[in-house]
C-alpha positions in Angstrom: -25.2 14.5 -30.7 -22.6 16.9 -31.3 -19.2 16.6 -32.0 -16.0 17.0 -29.0 -14.6 20.1 -30.0 -10.5 20.2 -30.0 -9.3 22.7 -27.1 -7.7 24.7 -28.3 -3.2 24.5 -27.5 -2.2 28.6 -28.5 1.5 27.2 -28.2 1.2 25.9 -31.3 -0.5 28.3 -32.8 2.4 29.9 -34.4 2.4 33.0 -33.0 4.9 35.8 -34.9 6.4 38.6 -32.7 5.1 41.8 -33.3 7.3 44.8 -33.6 5.5 46.9 -31.8 6.2 44.5 -28.2 9.6 46.2 -28.2 7.8 49.2 -25.8 8.2 46.2 -23.9 12.1 45.9 -24.5 11.2 42.4 -26.0 13.1 41.1 -29.4 12.5 37.8 -31.1 15.5 35.7 -31.2 16.0 31.8 -32.0 11.8 31.7 -32.5 10.8 32.7 -28.5 10.3 36.7 -27.5 13.3 37.1 -25.2 13.6 40.2 -22.9 16.6 42.5 -24.1 16.4 43.4 -19.8 16.4 40.5 -18.3 17.0 37.5 -21.1 14.0 35.8 -20.3 11.9 34.3 -22.6 7.7 33.7 -22.7 6.0 30.7 -23.0 3.4 32.2 -25.6 3.7 34.7 -28.1 0.7 37.6 -26.5 0.4 41.2 -26.1 -1.0 40.3 -22.9 2.5 38.3 -21.4 4.8 40.9 -22.3 3.0 43.9 -20.9 2.5 41.8 -17.8 5.7 40.4 -17.4 7.1 44.4 -18.2 4.8 45.9 -15.1 5.1 43.2 -12.8 9.0 43.0 -13.1 10.4 46.0 -15.1 8.1 48.9 -14.4 9.7 51.0 -11.8 13.1 50.4 -13.4 15.0 53.5 -14.9 13.9 52.3 -18.6 10.0 53.2 -17.2 11.1 56.9 -16.9 12.9 57.4 -20.4 11.6 59.3 -23.1 10.8 57.8 -26.3 13.7 58.2 -28.0 15.8 56.8 -25.4 13.7 54.4 -25.0 15.0 53.4 -29.0 18.4 54.3 -29.0 18.2 51.4 -25.5 16.6 48.6 -27.4 18.5 49.2 -31.1 21.5 49.1 -28.0 20.1 45.6 -26.3 19.3 44.3 -29.4 22.4 44.4 -30.4 23.8 42.8 -27.8 21.7 40.1 -27.5 22.5 39.4 -31.0 26.5 39.2 -30.5 25.9 36.7 -27.7 23.6 34.3 -29.1 26.1 34.6 -32.2 28.5 34.2 -30.4 27.4 30.7 -29.3 26.6 29.8 -32.6 30.3 30.4 -34.3 32.1 28.5 -31.4 29.4 25.5 -31.3 30.7 25.5 -35.4 33.8 25.6 -35.0 33.8 22.6 -32.7 31.9 20.7 -35.3 34.7 21.2 -38.1 36.9 20.1 -35.3 35.4 16.7 -34.8 34.7 16.6 -38.5 38.5 17.0 -39.3 39.7 14.2 -36.6 37.6 11.7 -38.1 
């Protein structure tokens, strides 16, 4: 008798966000691939999922017709905005924790 093979769970395989996926305007944020345009996340870090999201939701946008240099510039600007917004929330949480600890 053959042994029972466990089903593969792709979301548990610890895929890493690939820098080449910035072509589809994705960036890694808090361990997930987050879309720089609509700020949605993709469930599983696979190139197919990134490409499918780009083709179904953003292919007709103005970002699709940009040159390579314009895209790089837009990616840098959008990823900077994403980092600023996430760091803002982290800073506020830290300050709230400090106030709570000080009041104890």
